[in-house]
C-alpha positions as CSV (number, residue, x, y, z in Angstrom):
1,M,2.7,4.0,26.8
2,L,1.5,3.4,30.3
3,R,4.4,3.6,33.1
4,I,4.2,2.2,36.5
5,K,6.3,3.4,39.5
6,R,7.9,0.6,41.5
7,L,8.1,1.5,45.1
8,L,11.2,1.1,46.9
9,L,11.0,-2.1,49.5
10,V,13.0,-1.4,52.4
11,P,13.6,-4.3,54.7
12,V,12.2,-4.0,58.3
13,L,14.6,-5.8,61.3
14,A,11.5,-7.2,63.8
15,F,13.0,-7.2,67.4
16,T,11.2,-8.6,70.7
17,F,12.8,-6.7,73.5
18,A,13.2,-8.2,77.5
19,G,13.5,-5.7,80.7
20,C,17.1,-5.8,82.6
21,G,17.6,-5.1,85.7
22,G,18.1,-1.4,85.3
23,G,14.6,-1.5,83.5
24,G,16.7,-1.0,80.0
25,M,15.1,-2.6,77.0
26,A,18.0,-5.0,75.2
27,P,17.4,-7.3,71.8
28,T,17.0,-10.8,72.6
29,G,16.6,-13.6,69.8
30,G,16.7,-17.8,69.6
31,S,14.1,-19.6,71.0
32,S,13.1,-17.6,74.1
33,G,9.2,-17.5,73.6
34,P,7.0,-16.9,71.0
35,A,6.8,-13.9,69.2
36,P,4.1,-11.6,69.8
37,A,1.1,-10.9,67.2
38,P,1.9,-7.9,65.1
39,G,0.0,-4.8,66.3
40,P,-2.9,-3.3,64.6
41,G,-0.6,-1.1,63.1
42,T,2.0,-3.3,61.3
43,P,1.7,-3.1,57.6
44,P,1.1,-6.3,55.9
45,T,3.9,-7.8,54.1
46,P,4.0,-7.0,50.1
47,P,3.6,-9.5,47.7
48,T,6.5,-10.7,46.0
49,S,7.3,-11.0,42.1
50,P,6.8,-14.5,40.8
51,T,10.0,-16.5,39.4
52,V,9.4,-17.7,35.7
53,S,11.4,-19.6,33.4
54,I,11.7,-20.9,29.9
55,T,12.0,-24.3,30.2
56,N,11.8,-25.7,26.3
57,P,13.3,-25.4,23.6
58,T,16.8,-24.4,25.1
59,A,18.6,-21.3,24.0
60,G,20.1,-21.5,20.6
61,V,18.4,-24.3,19.3
62,V,17.2,-24.6,15.4
63,V,13.4,-25.3,15.8
64,S,11.3,-26.3,12.8
65,G,7.5,-27.6,12.0
66,T,5.3,-27.2,15.4
67,I,7.1,-27.1,18.5
68,T,5.8,-27.2,22.3
69,V,6.9,-23.8,24.4
70,S,6.9,-24.6,28.0
71,A,7.9,-22.4,30.8
72,A,7.7,-22.9,35.0
73,A,6.3,-20.7,37.4
74,G,6.2,-20.3,40.8
75,G,6.2,-17.8,43.8
76,S,4.4,-16.8,47.1
77,S,1.3,-16.1,45.6
78,P,-0.6,-18.4,43.3
79,I,0.2,-18.4,39.5
80,A,-3.0,-16.5,37.8
81,G,-1.3,-17.4,34.1
82,V,1.6,-17.3,31.8
83,Q,1.5,-15.5,28.8
84,F,4.6,-16.4,26.1
85,L,5.9,-14.2,23.9
86,L,7.3,-14.3,20.4
87,N,10.1,-11.5,19.7
88,G,8.3,-9.5,22.6
89,V,4.6,-9.9,20.6
90,A,2.0,-12.6,22.2
91,L,2.3,-15.7,21.3
92,G,-1.2,-17.4,21.5
93,S,-3.4,-17.0,24.4
94,E,-2.6,-16.6,28.2
95,D,-2.2,-20.5,29.8
96,T,-3.8,-20.1,33.0
97,T,-3.5,-23.9,34.2
98,A,-0.2,-25.3,35.1
99,P,1.8,-26.9,33.0
100,Y,2.3,-23.9,31.4
101,Q,2.9,-24.5,27.7
102,I,1.5,-23.6,24.0
103,S,2.1,-25.0,20.6
104,W,4.1,-23.0,17.9
105,N,3.8,-23.4,14.5
106,T,7.3,-21.9,13.4
107,G,6.7,-22.2,9.8
108,S,4.0,-19.2,10.5
109,A,7.4,-16.9,11.6
110,S,9.8,-16.5,9.0
111,N,13.3,-18.5,9.1
112,G,16.2,-16.9,11.0
113,P,16.1,-15.9,15.1
114,H,13.4,-15.3,17.3
115,T,13.1,-14.6,20.5
116,L,10.6,-16.8,22.9
117,S,10.1,-15.4,26.7
118,A,7.0,-15.9,29.2
119,R,5.3,-13.2,31.3
120,A,4.2,-14.9,34.2
121,R,0.9,-12.7,36.6
122,T,0.1,-13.9,39.9
123,T,-3.5,-13.6,41.6
124,A,-2.0,-10.9,44.0
125,G,-1.5,-8.7,40.9
126,T,2.5,-9.2,40.3
127,Q,4.1,-10.1,37.3
128,M,7.6,-11.1,36.2
129,V,9.4,-11.8,32.3
130,S,11.6,-14.5,32.0
131,S,14.8,-13.9,30.4
132,P,14.7,-14.4,26.7
133,V,15.9,-17.7,24.6
134,Q,16.7,-16.8,21.3
135,V,16.3,-19.8,18.6
136,T,16.3,-20.1,15.1
137,A,13.4,-20.8,12.8
138,S,14.6,-23.3,9.9
139,N,11.5,-24.2,7.6
140,N,10.8,-24.6,3.7
141,A,8.9,-21.8,3.9
142,F,7.6,-20.8,0.8
143,L,5.0,-17.9,-0.1
144,N,3.2,-19.0,-3.4
145,D,5.7,-21.6,-4.7
146,H,8.8,-19.4,-4.0
147,R,10.8,-20.1,-0.6
148,V,10.9,-16.9,1.6
149,V,14.0,-15.3,1.9
150,V,14.9,-13.2,4.8
151,D,17.4,-11.2,6.4
152,A,19.6,-11.4,9.2
153,S,16.7,-9.5,11.2
154,S,14.5,-12.0,10.2
155,T,12.4,-8.8,7.9
156,L,10.9,-10.1,4.7
157,L,12.9,-9.6,1.0
158,S,11.6,-10.3,-2.1
159,W,12.5,-13.8,-3.4
160,H,14.0,-12.1,-6.4
161,P,17.4,-10.7,-5.6
162,Q,16.7,-7.6,-3.4
163,A,18.6,-4.9,-5.6
164,D,16.4,-5.1,-8.6
165,A,13.5,-6.7,-7.3
166,Y,11.0,-4.1,-7.9
167,S,12.3,-3.3,-11.3
168,E,12.0,-6.9,-12.2
169,M,8.5,-7.2,-10.9
170,M,7.8,-4.3,-13.1
171,R,9.6,-5.7,-16.6
172,L,8.3,-8.9,-16.1
173,A,4.7,-7.9,-16.2
174,W,5.1,-5.7,-19.2
175,E,7.1,-8.4,-21.1
176,F,3.9,-11.2,-20.1
177,I,1.4,-8.6,-21.5
178,R,3.5,-7.9,-24.5
179,D,3.5,-11.9,-25.0
180,K,-0.1,-12.1,-24.9
181,R,-0.7,-9.6,-27.4
182,S,1.0,-11.1,-29.8
183,R,-1.1,-14.6,-29.2
184,S,-4.4,-13.4,-30.3
185,N,-6.3,-10.7,-32.4
186,P,-7.3,-8.6,-30.7
187,P,-5.0,-9.3,-28.0
188,H,-7.0,-11.5,-25.0
189,Y,-7.2,-8.4,-22.1
190,L,-9.5,-6.2,-24.8
191,R,-12.2,-9.2,-24.3
192,Y,-11.8,-10.8,-20.8
193,C,-10.6,-9.5,-17.5
194,C,-8.8,-12.6,-16.7
195,F,-6.9,-14.8,-18.2
196,I,-6.2,-19.1,-17.6
197,P,-2.2,-19.5,-17.0
198,S,-2.0,-22.8,-18.7
199,D,-4.2,-21.6,-22.1
200,P,-1.4,-19.6,-23.9
201,S,-4.4,-17.9,-25.7
202,G,-5.7,-16.8,-22.4
203,G,-8.8,-19.1,-22.3
204,N,-12.3,-18.4,-21.6
205,F,-13.1,-17.7,-17.4
206,A,-16.8,-16.9,-17.3
207,W,-16.6,-13.7,-15.8
208,F,-17.2,-9.7,-16.4
209,H,-14.9,-7.7,-18.3
210,N,-13.9,-4.2,-16.6
211,P,-12.0,-2.3,-19.9
212,A,-12.4,1.2,-18.3
213,G,-10.8,1.0,-15.0
214,L,-8.3,-1.7,-16.5
215,Y,-6.5,0.6,-19.6
216,A,-6.9,3.7,-17.1
217,M,-4.6,1.6,-14.5
218,F,-2.4,1.0,-18.0
219,V,-2.3,4.3,-18.3
220,D,-1.1,5.2,-14.8
221,S,1.4,2.2,-15.2
222,L,3.1,3.5,-18.4
223,I,3.1,6.9,-17.9
224,A,5.2,6.5,-14.5
225,Y,7.4,3.3,-16.3
226,Y,8.0,4.5,-19.7
227,P,10.3,7.1,-19.1
228,Y,12.1,5.1,-16.1
229,S,12.9,2.2,-18.4
230,G,13.1,4.2,-21.7
231,D,11.1,1.4,-23.0
232,A,9.1,3.2,-25.8
233,S,7.5,-0.2,-27.5
234,L,5.1,0.1,-24.6
235,I,3.3,2.9,-25.9
236,P,1.8,1.1,-28.7
237,I,0.4,-1.5,-26.8
238,V,-1.4,0.7,-24.4
239,K,-2.7,3.1,-27.4
240,E,-4.2,-0.1,-28.6
241,M,-6.3,-0.3,-25.4
242,L,-7.5,3.2,-25.6
243,D,-8.3,3.4,-29.1
244,Y,-10.3,0.1,-28.7
245,H,-12.4,1.4,-26.0
246,L,-13.4,4.7,-28.0
247,A,-14.3,2.4,-30.7
248,N,-16.2,-0.8,-29.1
249,G,-16.7,0.9,-25.7
250,T,-18.4,4.7,-25.9
251,T,-22.0,5.5,-25.3
252,P,-24.0,7.4,-28.3
253,G,-23.7,11.4,-28.6
254,T,-27.6,11.1,-28.1
255,W,-27.8,9.5,-24.6
256,T,-28.0,11.4,-21.3
257,W,-24.7,10.5,-20.4
258,P,-23.2,11.4,-24.0
259,R,-19.8,10.1,-25.6
260,V,-18.3,8.6,-22.1
261,P,-16.8,4.7,-21.6
262,F,-18.8,1.9,-20.3
263,A,-17.2,0.9,-16.9
264,S,-18.1,-3.0,-17.8
265,S,-19.0,-5.6,-20.5
266,R,-20.1,-9.3,-20.7
267,N,-17.2,-12.1,-20.8
268,G,-15.8,-12.2,-24.6
269,D,-17.6,-9.2,-25.8
270,A,-16.5,-7.3,-28.4
271,V,-18.1,-4.5,-28.0
272,Y,-18.9,-2.9,-24.3
273,R,-22.2,-2.0,-23.4
274,G,-22.2,-2.8,-19.8
275,D,-22.3,-6.1,-18.3
276,G,-26.5,-6.6,-18.6
277,D,-26.5,-8.1,-15.1
278,G,-29.8,-7.0,-13.1
279,N,-27.6,-6.7,-10.3
280,L,-24.6,-4.9,-11.7
281,D,-24.1,-2.2,-14.2
282,G,-27.0,-3.7,-16.5
283,V,-27.7,-3.2,-19.8
284,N,-26.2,0.3,-20.7
285,G,-24.9,0.9,-17.3
286,I,-22.1,3.4,-17.0
287,E,-20.2,4.2,-13.7
288,P,-19.2,8.1,-13.4
289,D,-16.3,7.2,-11.5
290,K,-14.8,5.1,-14.1
291,V,-15.8,8.1,-16.9
292,G,-13.5,10.4,-14.7
293,E,-11.1,7.3,-14.1
294,L,-10.8,6.9,-18.0
295,G,-11.2,10.6,-18.8
296,H,-8.4,11.2,-16.7
297,A,-6.0,8.9,-18.4
298,Y,-7.4,9.4,-22.1
299,L,-6.0,13.2,-20.7
300,M,-2.3,12.1,-19.8
301,F,-2.2,10.1,-23.2
302,W,-2.8,13.4,-24.8
303,E,0.2,14.8,-22.9
304,L,2.1,11.8,-23.7
305,T,1.4,11.4,-27.2
306,G,0.3,14.7,-28.5
307,D,-2.8,12.8,-30.7
308,T,-5.7,15.2,-30.1
309,Q,-8.5,12.6,-29.9
310,Y,-7.8,11.2,-26.3
311,R,-8.0,15.2,-25.4
312,D,-11.5,15.6,-26.8
313,A,-12.4,12.0,-25.2
314,A,-11.2,13.7,-22.1
315,L,-13.1,16.7,-22.3
316,D,-16.3,14.9,-23.2
317,A,-16.1,12.8,-19.7
318,A,-15.4,16.1,-17.8
319,N,-18.3,17.8,-19.9
320,A,-20.5,14.7,-18.6
321,L,-19.5,14.3,-15.1
322,A,-20.0,18.6,-14.6
323,A,-23.8,18.4,-15.9
324,H,-24.7,15.4,-13.8
325,V,-22.8,16.6,-10.2
326,R,-25.3,16.7,-7.5
327,T,-25.6,17.7,-4.0
328,G,-24.2,14.7,-2.0
329,N,-24.4,13.4,1.7
330,A,-23.9,10.3,3.8
331,T,-25.8,8.3,1.2
332,Q,-25.8,9.9,-1.9
333,S,-22.6,10.9,-3.7
334,P,-21.9,13.7,-5.8
335,W,-22.4,10.7,-8.6
336,P,-23.8,7.7,-8.8
337,F,-21.8,4.4,-8.5
338,R,-24.1,3.2,-11.3
339,V,-26.0,4.8,-14.3
340,D,-27.8,3.8,-17.0
341,G,-26.2,5.5,-19.7
342,Q,-28.9,6.4,-22.0
343,T,-31.9,7.5,-19.8
344,G,-30.1,8.9,-17.0
345,A,-31.8,6.4,-14.4
346,V,-30.1,5.7,-11.4
347,R,-29.1,2.5,-10.6
348,E,-27.3,2.5,-7.5
349,E,-26.4,5.7,-5.4
350,Y,-23.7,5.5,-3.4
351,S,-19.8,5.4,-4.6
352,A,-16.9,7.2,-2.3
353,N,-15.0,7.2,-5.2
354,A,-15.4,10.6,-6.1
355,V,-11.2,11.4,-6.8
356,A,-11.4,10.3,-9.7
357,P,-13.5,12.8,-11.3
358,V,-11.9,15.6,-9.5
359,K,-8.1,14.4,-10.9
360,L,-9.8,15.0,-14.1
361,F,-11.3,18.5,-13.2
362,D,-8.0,19.4,-11.7
363,E,-5.5,18.8,-14.9
364,L,-8.4,20.5,-17.3
365,I,-8.4,23.5,-14.8
366,R,-4.6,23.9,-14.7
367,L,-4.4,23.6,-18.4
368,N,-7.3,25.9,-19.0
369,L,-9.1,23.1,-21.3
370,G,-12.8,23.5,-22.1
371,D,-15.7,24.6,-19.2
372,V,-12.9,25.9,-16.8
373,A,-16.4,27.7,-14.5
374,A,-18.6,24.7,-14.4
375,Y,-15.3,22.0,-14.3
376,R,-14.1,24.0,-11.0
377,S,-18.0,24.4,-9.6
378,A,-18.4,20.3,-10.0
379,R,-14.8,20.0,-9.0
380,D,-15.4,21.8,-5.3
381,R,-18.5,20.4,-4.7
382,A,-16.9,16.9,-4.9
383,W,-14.1,17.2,-3.2
384,S,-15.9,19.3,-0.2
385,W,-18.4,16.4,-0.1
386,V,-15.0,13.9,0.3
387,L,-13.9,16.2,3.2
388,S,-17.4,16.3,4.9
389,F,-18.5,12.6,4.2
390,P,-16.3,9.8,3.6
391,L,-12.8,11.4,5.3
392,Q,-15.4,11.8,8.4
393,N,-17.2,8.4,9.0
394,N,-14.8,5.7,6.5
395,R,-18.0,5.0,4.4
396,W,-15.3,3.7,1.7
397,N,-17.6,2.2,-0.3
398,A,-18.4,0.5,-4.2
399,Y,-15.5,0.8,-6.7
400,F,-15.4,-2.8,-8.2
401,E,-17.6,-3.3,-11.0
402,D,-18.4,-7.2,-10.5
403,V,-19.5,-6.8,-7.1
404,G,-23.7,-6.9,-6.8
405,R,-25.5,-3.4,-5.7
406,D,-25.0,-2.6,-2.1
407,P,-28.0,-0.3,-0.6
408,G,-26.8,-0.9,2.9
409,L,-23.6,0.4,2.1
410,S,-21.7,-2.7,4.1
411,N,-19.4,-3.4,1.6
412,L,-16.3,-1.6,2.1
413,N,-13.0,-1.5,0.3
414,Q,-9.5,-0.2,0.5
415,L,-8.8,1.0,-3.1
416,V,-10.9,4.4,-2.3
417,P,-9.4,5.4,0.4
418,M,-6.2,4.8,-0.4
419,E,-6.2,6.4,-4.0
420,T,-7.5,9.4,-2.3
421,A,-4.5,9.8,-0.2
422,R,-2.3,9.3,-3.1
423,Y,-4.4,12.2,-4.4
424,I,-3.4,14.4,-1.5
425,L,0.2,13.2,-1.1
426,S,0.7,13.8,-4.6
427,Q,-0.2,17.9,-4.2
428,A,2.9,20.2,-4.5
429,D,1.5,21.3,-1.1
430,P,-1.0,18.2,0.4
431,A,-2.4,21.1,2.8
432,S,-3.8,22.6,-0.1
433,V,-6.3,19.9,-0.4
434,D,-6.9,18.9,2.9
435,P,-5.3,21.6,5.7
436,A,-5.5,18.2,8.5
437,W,-3.2,15.9,6.0
438,Q,-0.4,14.9,8.6
439,S,-3.2,12.8,10.5
440,R,-5.6,12.4,7.8
441,V,-3.4,10.1,6.1
442,P,-1.9,8.2,8.8
443,Q,-5.7,7.3,9.9
444,L,-6.3,6.2,6.5
445,L,-3.4,4.2,6.6
446,N,-4.4,2.2,9.6
447,W,-8.2,2.3,8.8
448,V,-6.9,0.0,5.7
449,R,-4.8,-2.2,8.0
450,S,-6.9,-2.5,10.6
451,T,-10.1,-3.4,8.2
452,F,-8.1,-5.3,5.3
453,G,-4.9,-6.0,7.0
454,R,-3.9,-9.7,7.1
455,G,-1.2,-11.2,8.6
456,P,1.4,-10.0,9.4
457,Y,3.3,-12.7,7.4
458,H,7.4,-12.6,7.9
459,G,6.6,-9.2,9.7
460,A,4.7,-8.1,6.4
461,W,1.2,-6.9,5.8
462,A,-1.3,-8.0,3.2
463,I,-4.2,-6.2,2.4
464,D,-7.6,-7.6,0.8
465,E,-9.5,-6.4,-1.2
466,Q,-12.8,-5.6,0.5
467,S,-15.5,-6.8,2.9
468,V,-17.2,-9.5,0.5
469,C,-14.0,-10.8,-0.7
470,C,-11.1,-12.5,-1.2
471,S,-8.1,-14.0,0.2
472,S,-6.4,-14.7,4.2
473,N,-3.4,-14.1,2.2
474,G,-3.9,-10.3,0.4
475,L,-3.8,-9.9,-3.1
476,G,-0.8,-8.6,-4.5
477,S,-2.2,-5.7,-6.1
478,H,-4.0,-4.1,-2.8
479,T,-0.8,-4.9,-0.5
480,A,1.5,-2.8,-3.2
481,R,-1.0,0.0,-2.9
482,W,-0.8,0.4,1.0
483,A,2.9,-0.3,0.7
484,S,3.2,2.9,-1.9
485,I,1.5,5.5,0.5
486,N,3.3,4.2,3.3
487,A,6.8,5.0,0.9
488,M,5.2,8.9,0.2
489,M,4.6,9.5,3.5
490,F,7.9,8.5,4.7
491,E,9.4,11.1,1.7
492,R,6.8,13.4,2.9
493,T,7.6,13.0,7.0
494,G,10.7,11.4,7.2
495,N,9.5,9.0,9.4
496,P,11.6,5.5,9.4
497,A,8.5,3.3,10.6
498,Y,6.5,4.4,7.1
499,R,9.3,3.3,5.0
500,E,9.9,-0.3,6.8
501,E,6.1,-0.7,6.6
502,A,6.1,0.0,2.7
503,F,9.6,-2.0,1.8
504,R,8.4,-5.2,4.0
505,S,4.9,-5.3,2.3
506,F,6.3,-4.4,-1.0
507,N,8.5,-7.1,-0.5
508,Y,5.6,-9.7,0.3
509,A,3.6,-8.0,-2.9
510,T,6.6,-9.5,-5.1
511,Y,5.4,-13.2,-4.2
512,F,2.5,-12.8,-6.2
513,S,4.5,-13.3,-9.8
514,R,5.4,-16.2,-10.5
515,G,8.4,-15.7,-12.1
516,D,7.3,-16.2,-15.6
517,G,5.1,-13.1,-16.1
518,V,2.2,-14.8,-14.8
519,V,1.0,-11.8,-11.9
520,Y,-1.3,-13.6,-9.5
521,D,-4.2,-11.6,-8.0
522,K,-4.0,-14.3,-5.1
523,F,-2.1,-17.6,-4.2
524,G,-3.3,-20.2,-6.2
525,S,-5.6,-18.2,-8.3
526,A,-7.3,-20.1,-11.3
527,A,-7.6,-17.1,-13.4
528,P,-5.6,-14.2,-12.5
529,W,-6.9,-10.8,-13.2
530,Y,-5.3,-8.1,-15.8
531,T,-6.2,-5.3,-13.5
532,D,-4.7,-7.5,-9.8
533,G,-1.5,-8.7,-11.8
534,Y,-0.3,-5.7,-14.2
535,G,-2.5,-2.2,-14.5
536,D,-3.1,-2.4,-10.7
537,Y,0.2,-3.5,-9.8
538,I,3.0,-2.1,-11.8
539,K,2.2,1.4,-10.9
540,H,2.7,0.9,-7.2
541,F,6.2,0.1,-7.7
542,M,6.8,2.7,-9.7
543,A,5.0,4.9,-6.9
544,G,7.3,3.7,-4.3
545,I,10.5,3.8,-6.2
546,G,9.7,7.4,-6.9
547,A,9.0,8.4,-3.3
548,V,12.6,6.3,-2.1
549,P,14.7,6.0,-5.5
550,E,17.4,4.3,-3.9
551,W,14.5,1.2,-4.3
552,S,16.0,1.2,-8.1
553,P,18.8,-1.0,-9.1
554,P,21.7,0.5,-8.2
555,D,23.4,0.4,-11.3
556,G,22.3,2.1,-14.2
557,S,20.2,5.6,-14.7
558,Y,17.0,5.8,-14.2
559,L,14.2,8.8,-14.6
560,V,12.0,8.1,-11.5
561,R,9.3,10.1,-10.9
562,S,8.7,13.6,-12.6
563,S,5.7,16.5,-12.1
564,S,4.9,16.5,-15.6
565,V,4.2,13.6,-18.0
566,V,7.6,12.8,-19.4
567,R,7.1,12.9,-23.7
568,S,10.5,11.1,-24.6
569,I,13.6,10.1,-23.2
570,T,17.0,8.6,-24.2
571,Y,19.8,6.7,-21.9
572,L,23.1,6.9,-23.1
573,P,26.1,6.0,-21.6
574,A,27.3,9.7,-21.5
575,S,24.5,11.6,-21.5
576,I,20.6,11.4,-20.3
577,S,18.0,13.6,-22.5
578,Y,14.4,13.8,-22.0
579,T,11.3,16.2,-23.0
580,T,8.4,16.9,-21.1
581,F,5.0,18.4,-21.3
582,D,5.4,21.3,-18.8
583,G,7.3,23.4,-19.3
584,Q,7.4,23.8,-15.4
585,A,8.5,20.5,-13.6
586,T,10.5,19.0,-11.2
587,D,12.4,15.6,-12.2
588,V,14.1,13.0,-9.7
589,L,16.5,10.7,-11.3
590,R,18.6,8.1,-9.5
591,L,22.2,7.7,-11.6
592,D,24.7,5.1,-12.0
593,P,27.8,5.0,-9.8
594,A,29.7,5.8,-13.0
595,F,27.7,8.4,-14.2
596,T,28.1,12.1,-12.0
597,P,26.6,15.0,-13.4
598,G,28.8,17.6,-14.8
599,S,25.8,20.0,-16.1
600,V,22.0,20.0,-16.4
601,T,20.6,22.0,-19.3
602,A,17.4,23.1,-19.9
603,N,16.2,24.3,-23.7
604,G,20.3,24.7,-23.9
605,V,20.5,26.6,-21.2
606,T,23.1,25.8,-18.6
607,L,21.1,25.0,-14.6
608,V,23.1,26.1,-11.7
609,Q,23.5,23.7,-9.2
610,R,21.9,24.5,-5.9
611,A,22.5,23.8,-2.5
612,D,18.9,23.9,-1.8
613,R,15.4,23.0,-3.6
614,N,14.3,26.6,-3.1
615,G,14.5,27.5,-7.2
616,E,15.7,26.6,-10.6
617,G,18.3,24.1,-10.8
618,W,20.0,20.9,-9.4
619,M,21.3,19.0,-6.7
620,F,22.9,15.9,-6.5
621,D,23.9,13.8,-3.2
622,E,26.5,11.6,-4.1
623,T,25.7,8.9,-1.2
624,T,22.4,7.9,-2.9
625,R,23.1,8.8,-6.2
626,V,19.8,10.9,-6.8
627,L,19.4,13.8,-8.8
628,W,17.0,16.5,-8.7
629,I,16.3,19.2,-11.3
630,R,13.6,21.9,-11.3
631,H,13.1,23.8,-14.7
632,D,10.6,26.5,-14.5
633,N,9.9,27.1,-18.4
634,A,11.6,24.6,-20.5
635,T,10.5,21.0,-22.0
636,S,13.9,19.6,-23.2
637,I,16.6,18.5,-20.5
638,V,19.9,17.2,-20.8
639,V,21.9,16.2,-18.1
640,T,25.6,15.3,-19.2
641,C,28.4,13.1,-17.3
642,G,30.8,14.9,-15.6
643,N,33.5,12.0,-15.5
644,C,32.4,9.1,-18.2
C-alpha cells in the first residue's frame, strides 16, 4: 500500500510595520492602509482539503430496493469528483458533476449492516473521505429460490443451517443418485449427461454424454465420502458405473489405443463409441486425459474392493498412455486431447490436463505395479512439461468433452489449473513436485478468480466454467472446486484469508442444491448435469472438510481424511474401527463431544499418544475435537472411547 506523508502546515502570522521616532519598528494593524503585495519569496497558500458528507441516506436507517445515495462536497478548490464507497470499496463510478449522487441496488448486497461513505477530490489534488454512515440492507434476497442468509458481519452463510450444511449437501446429492438408480434400468445417468427435473425418469435432454469423466468423479467422491459417512450402500452404485463402462465403453484390444475407455457417447446410446461429431471426439474418438482419469479411478476402486478387474483396467490405461507419450511444447501436449482410438490419428493436439495421467502413473509406481520404468519415464516427461509450459503461460485449455475443437487455443478453463493445484497440495511434501508451490498455487487461485470469477455475491466469489460458457452466476461445482483449493491452502499455510475465501464460496455453492436433491449446474438450468451437480460437486465439499475438520457437524464422529483408501469403517457409540489399503497412512477424524479417545490400536498394538506429529502415534485436540493418527505398518485401526 502506498503511504503518503502529510506535511505539517504551521500557520504564519503576517505583520506590517510602521516607523517610530526612535527608528524602531512596531507592529500595526487595522485599516491604516492597504497591505503590501507579497514579496517574490513569499510561499503560495497551500490548497486545503475539501469538505464532504453523505446527505442521503441518514445513519441508522433500513434500506431496500434501489435508493439514491447523495453527498455534499465543497472547499477552497473546485471539486473534481466524488467517489461513493460501500464498505470501503468503490460503489459505481466517480461522479464528476454536482449534484453528487448514485443509484444503489441494495439487493445486490447481503442483508445486514453496511457502511456508506464518499471521497471528494479537488482539482488541486487534495482528497477527503466523509464520516461513515451505517445503514441496514433488508431485502427478500434469493439465490436459486433460497432466501439469502448472512451473519451479523454480512458474511454469506449456507441456506441450510450452517452447522451441518456441507454434510447435508453431500447427503442430498447421494440420495438423489440412489433414487435415480431405482427409477430406470439401466439407471438414467449411464446413458445421459443430464436430466430434466420435472421428469421422474430423467427425460431425454439431447446432448452428448461424458461417461469416463463422470464415473471418475463419482469414484473420487465415493473414496472420500464413504469413510466419512460409513454408508457402504453407495459402493454398489459406483461399481455399477464402472462395470457398465468396462463392458460397454472400452476400445477393442486390436486398436492402436487398446482396452482404454471412450470419453464420450451420443445421447442415449447404450454402447459408448465416441460422440460421432466431426467437430468433437468423432467416431471412435477417445481423449487420453480421460484415459488417465478413469484409469486412476479404476485403480482406486481396486484398492477399495480388492477386485482385480479394476487393477487390470488401470494397467491397460497406463500401458496405452506410456506407449503414446510424446515431447510437448507450447502448442502440443504430451498426449493429444482427441485421438482416433482405432488408427491413432490426432484430431486435436493440445490439452493441459496432463495431471490426470500423472496421478495414475504415480500410484502404479508407488505400488510397483506394471511396467514401472516406462511409467516413470512417461510421468516425468509429462510433469516436466506441465512445469515448463501451462504453469508458466497459463494456457489451461481443453477438458470438456462437449466443446468444439479449438486449434487456436482460445478457450481456457478453470478445472485443469485447479486440479493441478490439488495434485501439488495433495503431496506429503508439495515441494517434491513443485519447489515453487508456495507462490505457484496462490497464482493459480488468483488467475482462476480473475479469469472466471463472477461477483462477488454477498461477499462470495462464484467461479464460471470456461471462456465459451456458462453463467454470470458461476457454477456450483466449479465454485466448490475453487473453495476446496483455498481450504487446502489454509491447511498448508495457516493463512486465515484462504479459509475465509473457502467458507464464503462453499456457502455460495450450497445454493445450487434445491433441497430435494436436485443440484443445478447453474441457476435455473433446464437440465442439470450429473457431473456438475453430483460427481464433481460432492468431492469438493469433502476436500474442504478434510482440510478444515471443524466444518463437519459438531455432533457425531467422522473420519474426514486419510492418506490411504479406507476399505471399511464401523461407527459405534464407544468405538470407531476401520481398515486401510495402505499399512502406512495418516488419518484425521473429528469426534463427537461425548467421545474422547482413550486408546488407539493398530493391528491390535496400542499406539502412543504424542505431543507432536513426528512419528507413529496419535494426537487429540480437545478444543477442535480433531484426532490425528499415524500408523506405519498396520491396516486395522480401532479408536476406543475413554469416557463413554
